[in-house]
C-alpha positions as CSV (number, residue, x, y, z in Angstrom):
1,M,205.1,-25.5,18.4
2,G,203.3,-26.7,15.6
3,Y,204.2,-24.2,13.4
4,S,208.0,-23.9,14.4
5,R,208.3,-27.4,13.7
6,E,207.4,-27.0,10.1
7,G,209.6,-24.3,10.1
8,M,212.4,-26.4,10.7
9,D,212.0,-29.0,8.6
10,P,209.2,-27.6,5.4
11,Q,210.3,-30.8,3.5
12,L,209.5,-33.3,5.8
13,G,206.3,-31.5,6.5
14,R,205.2,-31.8,2.9
15,A,206.5,-35.0,2.5
16,Q,204.2,-36.2,5.1
17,K,201.7,-33.9,4.0
18,S,202.3,-35.9,0.6
19,V,202.0,-39.1,1.9
20,V,198.8,-38.4,4.0
21,S,197.4,-36.8,0.7
22,N,198.4,-39.4,-1.4
23,G,197.5,-42.4,0.9
24,S,193.8,-40.7,1.7
25,K,192.8,-39.8,-2.0
26,G,194.4,-43.0,-3.9
27,S,193.0,-45.6,-1.2
28,P,189.5,-45.3,-2.3
29,R,190.3,-44.9,-6.3
30,K,192.1,-48.1,-5.8
31,K,189.3,-49.6,-4.1
32,A,186.8,-49.1,-6.8
33,A,188.6,-50.1,-9.6
34,A,189.3,-53.4,-8.0
35,L,185.3,-53.6,-7.1
36,A,184.8,-52.5,-10.7
37,V,187.0,-55.0,-12.1
38,L,185.3,-57.5,-9.5
39,A,182.1,-56.3,-11.0
40,A,182.9,-56.9,-14.9
41,A,184.5,-60.4,-14.4
42,L,181.3,-61.5,-12.6
43,T,178.9,-60.1,-15.1
44,F,181.0,-61.6,-17.8
45,G,180.8,-65.3,-16.1
46,M,176.9,-64.9,-15.3
47,A,176.7,-64.0,-19.2
48,G,178.9,-67.0,-19.8
49,C,176.9,-69.1,-17.6
50,G,173.8,-67.8,-19.1
51,V,174.7,-68.6,-22.5
52,A,175.6,-72.4,-21.3
53,D,172.5,-73.2,-20.2
54,S,170.2,-71.7,-22.6
55,A,172.3,-73.7,-25.9
56,P,170.0,-76.7,-26.3
57,R,170.7,-80.0,-25.0
58,S,170.4,-83.0,-27.1
59,Q,168.0,-85.5,-25.7
60,P,168.2,-89.5,-26.3
61,V,164.9,-90.3,-28.9
62,R,163.3,-93.2,-27.3
63,T,161.9,-95.6,-30.2
64,T,158.8,-97.9,-29.5
65,T,158.6,-101.1,-31.2
66,V,154.8,-102.2,-32.5
67,T,154.2,-106.1,-33.0
68,G,151.0,-107.0,-34.4
69,D,149.3,-110.6,-33.0
70,P,149.4,-112.6,-36.0
71,I,145.8,-113.9,-34.3
72,D,144.3,-110.0,-34.5
73,A,145.7,-109.5,-37.9
74,R,143.5,-113.0,-39.1
75,A,140.6,-112.1,-37.5
76,G,140.1,-109.5,-39.6
77,V,140.2,-111.5,-42.8
78,T,138.0,-114.8,-41.5
79,Y,135.2,-116.2,-42.6
80,I,131.9,-119.0,-42.5
81,A,130.2,-119.7,-45.6
82,E,126.6,-119.3,-45.3
83,C,124.2,-121.4,-47.8
84,E,126.2,-120.9,-51.0
85,G,130.1,-121.3,-50.9
86,D,130.8,-117.6,-52.2
87,R,128.9,-115.8,-49.6
88,R,131.0,-115.5,-46.4
89,V,130.8,-113.6,-43.3
90,S,133.0,-112.4,-40.5
91,R,131.4,-112.7,-36.8
92,P,127.9,-113.1,-37.9
93,T,125.3,-112.1,-35.6
94,T,122.6,-114.2,-37.4
95,F,123.1,-117.5,-39.3
96,L,121.2,-119.7,-42.0
97,L,121.4,-123.4,-41.2
98,A,118.5,-124.2,-43.4
99,C,118.8,-122.4,-46.1
100,G,116.2,-123.7,-48.8
101,D,113.6,-122.7,-46.9
102,G,114.7,-120.5,-43.5
103,G,113.1,-122.6,-41.3
104,E,116.3,-122.8,-39.3
105,A,119.0,-120.1,-38.1
106,L,121.2,-118.9,-35.8
107,D,120.5,-115.7,-34.0
108,S,121.7,-112.9,-31.3
109,L,125.4,-114.6,-31.6
110,S,128.2,-113.0,-29.7
111,W,131.9,-114.3,-30.5
112,R,134.8,-114.2,-28.4
113,A,138.2,-115.7,-29.8
114,W,137.5,-114.9,-33.3
115,G,139.9,-115.7,-35.8
116,E,141.8,-118.5,-33.7
117,E,141.6,-122.4,-34.2
118,E,138.4,-122.5,-32.5
119,A,135.9,-119.4,-31.9
120,H,133.2,-119.7,-29.5
121,A,129.9,-118.1,-29.5
122,S,126.5,-117.8,-27.5
123,G,123.0,-116.9,-28.7
124,E,119.9,-118.2,-29.9
125,L,118.9,-121.3,-32.4
126,V,115.3,-120.5,-34.0
127,Y,113.6,-123.0,-36.1
128,N,110.2,-124.0,-37.2
129,D,108.4,-126.7,-35.3
130,C,106.4,-128.0,-38.4
131,T,103.5,-128.7,-36.3
132,P,100.7,-129.9,-37.9
133,S,103.2,-128.8,-41.4
134,C,105.8,-126.6,-41.9
135,A,103.9,-124.4,-43.4
136,Q,101.7,-124.2,-40.1
137,G,104.0,-124.7,-38.0
138,K,105.8,-121.4,-35.5
139,D,109.1,-120.5,-34.4
140,I,110.7,-122.0,-31.2
141,T,113.5,-120.2,-30.1
142,V,116.3,-122.1,-27.9
143,P,119.5,-120.9,-25.9
144,V,122.6,-122.2,-28.4
145,T,126.1,-122.2,-28.3
146,V,128.5,-122.6,-31.0
147,V,132.0,-124.0,-31.9
148,A,133.6,-122.6,-35.5
149,D,136.8,-124.9,-35.8
150,E,138.9,-126.8,-38.5
151,I,139.9,-123.4,-39.7
152,V,141.5,-123.4,-43.4
153,E,144.1,-120.7,-44.2
154,G,143.9,-119.2,-48.1
155,E,146.1,-116.6,-49.8
156,A,144.6,-114.0,-47.9
157,S,141.9,-115.1,-45.9
158,A,141.0,-117.9,-43.8
159,T,137.4,-119.7,-43.3
160,Y,135.9,-122.1,-40.8
161,R,134.9,-125.0,-42.1
162,R,132.7,-127.0,-39.3
163,L,129.9,-125.4,-36.7
164,T,129.1,-127.4,-33.9
165,V,125.8,-126.1,-32.3
166,T,124.7,-127.4,-29.0
167,T,121.0,-126.6,-27.6
168,N,119.5,-127.5,-25.0
169,D,115.5,-127.3,-24.8
170,K,112.9,-126.7,-22.8
171,N,112.4,-130.6,-22.0
172,G,116.1,-130.9,-20.7
173,Q,117.5,-132.3,-23.5
174,R,120.6,-131.6,-25.0
175,T,121.5,-132.0,-28.3
176,Q,124.7,-131.5,-30.9
177,Q,124.5,-131.0,-34.2
178,I,127.3,-130.5,-36.6
179,Y,127.4,-128.6,-40.0
180,R,130.1,-129.0,-42.4
181,L,130.6,-126.2,-44.5
182,P,132.4,-125.1,-47.7
183,G,136.1,-123.4,-47.2
184,N,139.1,-121.8,-48.8
185,E,139.2,-118.6,-51.2
186,P,135.8,-118.2,-53.3
187,G,136.3,-119.5,-56.4
188,E,138.7,-122.2,-55.7
189,R,137.7,-125.7,-55.1
190,D,137.0,-127.1,-51.7
191,A,138.6,-130.1,-51.1
192,A,135.7,-131.8,-49.1
193,G,132.9,-130.4,-51.7
194,P,131.6,-128.7,-55.2
195,D,133.3,-125.6,-56.6
196,P,131.4,-122.8,-54.7
197,G,130.4,-121.4,-57.8
198,S,128.8,-124.4,-59.0
199,E,124.9,-124.7,-59.6
200,E,125.2,-127.6,-57.0
201,A,127.1,-125.8,-54.7
202,Q,124.4,-122.9,-54.5
203,N,121.5,-125.3,-54.1
204,Q,123.3,-127.4,-51.5
205,R,122.4,-126.8,-47.7
206,P,124.9,-127.7,-45.1
207,A,123.7,-130.9,-44.2
208,P,124.1,-131.8,-40.1
209,E,125.8,-134.9,-39.2
210,P,123.7,-137.4,-37.1
211,T,122.2,-135.9,-33.8
212,S,123.3,-137.1,-30.6
213,T,120.3,-136.2,-27.6
214,T,121.7,-136.3,-24.4
215,P,119.3,-135.8,-21.4
216,A,120.2,-132.7,-19.1
217,S,120.1,-135.0,-15.8
218,T,123.0,-137.1,-17.2
219,A,125.2,-134.8,-19.1
220,T,128.5,-134.4,-18.8
221,T,130.9,-131.4,-19.1
222,G,134.4,-131.3,-19.5
223,G,136.2,-130.2,-16.4
């Protein structure tokens, strides 16, 4: 029956075979071509993304402005005059009060707030008790607190012109002495004293103001 059917309509049989043949062989090729196009598109897209991702991105630049503390800057050029007016020291650990014979000095000073209107220190006062005479006397050491103030501004530096030295001796007596010191720039005339470079200034020693002595039992401190 199959043979006679083909014989009866050979053109139809060939057409049917052609349709079947074209359908069975053409469909995979179309699918393969479509997949190839899709793969190429995906590859191109991924490549494009990779290029975009690798491109450098501009980042905002952060800037920090550092402002120096004027007190810190002044601290580096703040001094006190020791003995002669042109001998200036900064944050001294030792400081002569009796320049003529060295019989009185501050020692082991530790400063805070140096360069501010008032600088404070703690340490020791070492002095000769001159008993029975200064030549035969011995050194006495007592705890001490020191305040440097009356700061004077110069063209390039600053100078403390007053030291207040407070001691508490072994007898419980609280003693305070105030020393007036030369100020201003070296070579400039100090308003409160002679020219620091003069012979008068070199021979001058800091003169303490009248001493006030208060028994420890009645001493008062500020709140």
